N, C-alpha and C positions, 0 to 999 in steps of 0.2 A: 293787245292783252291776250287775244286768242292764241296767237303765235308763240308768245312766252310760254303759256301755260302747255301747250302741246310739245314744246321742245324740253321743258322740265319733266313731263310725263315720259317722254321718249327716253330721255336720259337715264330716268329711274328704271325703266324697263330694260335698257341695254345693260346698265351695271348690275342688276340682278341676275340676268342670263350670263354676263361674263364672270360674275363672283361664283355662280353654281357650277361653271365650266373649269374653274379655277385660274382664269387668265387674268382676273383683277383682284387685288387685295382691297381691303376696307380704306386704307390709306388712300391708294390710287382712286377709289371710288369717290372719296370726300374731296379730295383736292382739285380734281380735274373736272369730273361730269357733274358734280352736284356742288356748286360754289358755296352756298348757304351753310351747308354741313362743315365744309373746310373751314369757314371762319369761326364757326363754334368751337372747333377742334383746336384751332389755333389759339384762341382765347383761354380755353382749359390748359394748356400747355404754358401760357404766360401767367396764368394764376398759380400754377405749380412751382415755376421757376422764383416767382415773387416769394412764396411762402418759403421755399428752400434758402433764399437769400437773407431772408429775416431770421430764419432759425441760425444761420451761421454767424450773422452779425450779432445775435443775442448771446452766442456762445463767447465771442470777443468781448462784448460788453461786460458779462458776467465774471469773466476770468482775467481779463487784461484791460478792463477799463476804456475799450475804444467805443465811444458813445455819441450820440447826437449833440449838436450839429457836427457831421464829418467833415473833415479836412482831406481832400484827396490830392495827392502829389503826383502829377501827371509828367511822363516820360515823353521825349521825342518820338520813341518806336511807337507808342501807343497813339500818338497823334497821326502818324504816317498810317498806321492800321486803319484809323477810324475814318481817315480821308479815302482810303480804297474802298471801305465798306458803305461810304457815304452816310456816316453817323454824326450828327452833332453832338459833341461831347457836353456841352453845357446844358442841353436839354435832357440827353440820354441818362447821364449818371445820377441826378437827382431823382428821375422817376425810377431807375433801377434800385437805388438805395432807399426809396419812399421817404425821402427828406428833401424838402424844398429849400431849406437853408444850408444846403451843402455847400462848402467852400472848395473851389478847385484852384489849386496853386502849382507853381513851378519855381525853379531857382535859376540865377543868372548864368550858371555853369551850363545847365540844360539848353539854355536858348543859345549861348555861345557856340555850343557844339553843333546844334541843328543849323545854325547860321552858317558855320563853316563847311558842313556837309552840303548844304543848299547851293553853295558856290561850285562844289565839284559836280553834283548831281542837281539837275534842275527840277527833278521830281519832289525833292525834298524841300524846295522853295516854299511850296504851299503849306507843307507841315510847320516849316519855321513861322509863317503867319499865323497858324492857329495858335502855337505855343505862346507867341507874344501877347495874345489877348488875355491870358490868365493872370490873376495876382501873382506878384513875387514875393518869396520868402527869402529872408537873409541866411545864406548858408555859411559865412565866414570865410569865404574864398575872393573876395572882393580885391580886383587888382591881379589876383593869381588864379585864374580859372583852371578847375582840374576836369577830368573826364565825368560825365553825367553818372556812371555807376558809382564812382568813389564819392561823388558829391551826396547822392542820395544815402549811402551806407554811413556818411558821416553825420547826416541828419537824424538817422534812426538809431545810431550808436549801438548800444547792448540791449536796450529794453523799450524802445520807441517812446521817449518821454512825451513828445507833443502828440501822440496817438494818431499818426497819419495812416491813411488807406492809400496805399500805393497802386497806381496804374501804369502798367508797363507790358511789354512783349519780350523782353530779352530773357531767354531761358537760363542762362549763365546767373545772371543777376537775381532771378527768382530763386533758384538754387541756393546761392549765396544768403540771401535774405531768410529763406527757410531753416538754414543751419546755424547762422549766428544771431538772429533777431526773430526768435518764435513768437507767435501771438500777433504777427503783423497781418491784417488782411490785404490780399492782393487780387486786383481787377485785371482782367485780359479780355481780348477780343478773339472769338472763334468765328471767323468769317463774318457774318452781320449780326452775330448773337454776343451780348455782354455776359461774362461768366465771373463768378466770385469764387475763387479756389477754396476747396475744403480745408479745415484745419489740419496741419501736418501732425505725423506721429509724434513728433518732438514736443510739440504744444500741448497735444493731449495728454503725454506722460507727465508733463510739468504740472498740468491741472489735477490729475490723478494723485501725484505725490503731495501736492499742497493739500489736498482734502485728507489723505490718508495719514500723513506723518506730521510731527511738529518740527519747525524748524530749529537750527542749532542756537540760534539767539534766544528764542522763547524757551529751549531746554534749559539753557544756562541760567536764565532769570528766575525759572521755577526752582532749580536747585538752590541758589542763592537764597530765596525767599523761604525755602524749607528749613535751611541752616539758620537763618535769622530768626524766625518766628516758632518753628516747632523743635529745633535743637537736633534735626536728624544729621548723624554724620555719613551714615551709608544709605544716602537717598538715592543712589544709582542703582542698587540692587532691589528688584522687585520683590515683594511680598509672595511667599510661596502659597500657591492655590490649591485649596481642598479638592480633591477629585469627588465629584457628585456620583453617587451610586444610582444605578437604574434600578427602578421597580420593575419586577416581571409583571406583565399584563396578562391577566386570565380572561380569555375570551369564552363567552357561553357557547356550549356545544349544542349542535342540532340533535333532535330525538332520533335515536337509532344509529347515532355516529359511534364507531369504535376505532380505536387506535391499533396499530399492529401489535403493540405490547400487550394490551387487553385481549386481543383474539388469541395469542399464544398461551396466556395465563387460562383462559377459559377452556382451551384445548387440553392442557394438563390436568386441569381439575377434572374434565370429563374421562380422561383415560384412567385417572386414581379411582374413581368411583366405579368404573366397569371392572377394575381388577378386584375391588372390595367384594362387589357383588359375587364374582367368580370364586374367590376363595371362601366365602360364607355357603356357597352351594356345595363345595367340595367337602367342607367340614360337616354339613348336614347329611350328606351322603354316607360319610364315613361312620358316623355315630348312629346312623339309623339302622334299625334291625331288619335282617333280610325277611322277606315274606316268604312263606311257604306255598 
């Protein structure tokens, strides 16, 4: 006990000295010299990431209907990346999405592709064993398997009808999903960290347009109802709006405050009075009788 207390006190003193000298940063100090503070910092980061993922998933739920319980479609590339990072997918993804009822699925085409690659490269044999563990979804390619990317795109279609959350590492496939199927959440691995990608610009613009404007179908139905019930022929033309006149606001003036115009007027009045006095004095002097 005494030795541990002495080592902790020495580490704190050393870190303070190094920090003053500029040789150590707060991160270095926390992670290496004081392990207890490092654990607290990592816990804070985990909480922040959890809140961030919840915020993104709420966006997808409100606007695209991707709700709980989540169905995660796993690719072979994701399984190989998880194997390298030593991550157990069945345990990690439900914790990451904060949903214990998360269902992890794959397709026969993905399993067949990973199996073929496992025969060529012995490293991918282990990822084939991982993919086989998950539940299989019917993709419609039974007997005629297609590449994994094509199979995933056929399941997602245009609007992701079954509301899948896709877990993959292929950058080209990610780009294709972002362009053709907006509103699809994508999970990937960055070394040992599980990352949920932010909503793309395209999905955000679709949401903004849906809030701001009315769809064509809704507009046509509204026009038909106006013609039927109100008898309006030119319902397309909006009524002219009257311009609202702004009232001038009169602000109370401070005591002793004078505008430039008032100062000029006062100066003019003062000059006129001075001239009148001068003229009056001249007239008096002219009519005044000379003194002997």
